[in-house]
N, C-alpha and C positions, 0 to 999 in steps of 0.2 A: 177713772179709772189709776189706779196707781203699777206704782211698780218698782223695785226696788233689782239692781244689776248687782251680780259677783264678778266684775271686771277683768279677772284673768282668765276667767274659762269661758266669758260671754256669755252667762245663763241670767237668766231674766225670770223672777217671778211678778207674775202679773193679779191684779186682783179686778173690781170691778169699782170694788171701794175699798175706804182702807181696812173697814170693818166687815168684810165680804165672808159668808161662810162657805165659798168658793174660791180656791187660785191655781194655778200652773204656772210651773216654773218652765220657760222656753228655752232652747240652744241658741244661736246667735246666727243660725240661719232659720230661726221660728219655729223650729222642731218642737212638740209636748214630749217633755221629760218626766214630767210629774201631774198629777190630777188631784187634787184634793177637797174633801167636799165634808163642809158637818154635818155629824148623825146627828139630827133630828132630836131620833126620841132620847140619845143620851146627855142631852143638850150642854152649854159651856165649851171645853174644849175636845170634846171627841171627834177625830175626822177620819174618815175613809182615806186611805192615801192609796193613788197608785202608779207605782213605779214604773214608765214605758221604758227605763233607759237601765239595761242590764248591766252594762259594765261599771256604770258609776252609783249603784244601788245604795252603799253606804254615806257618799257625798250628800243623795239626791232627797233620804229620809233626815239626814241632819241639816238639809238646808229645808225642806220643809218644816219641821219641826221649830226653827229658827221664825219663818216668815211667822208663824201662826203666834210665837210670843209677838211680834214687830205687828202682828193684826190686831191681839188682843189689846195689847198695848195703847195702838190708836184708836182702839174703840170710845163714842164716846160714854160719856159717864151719864146712866139712867137719871133722872129728877126726880 
């Protein structure tokens, strides 16, 4: 798996592998704050994002966008 930590908040982005079609943002105590999964029918960078932390909706959506950008940049280049 892969993870990216936001240290001052204690949030962690977890993926199965760096170019995963799914990822989650977890709080320091392990609570799921965001779930995101790729929309297969749309291909590319279209994701369904489910924000479970209503107190930090803007931060969670921005973090999900950053995470997706990191995942995309880390994806293997097709041969």
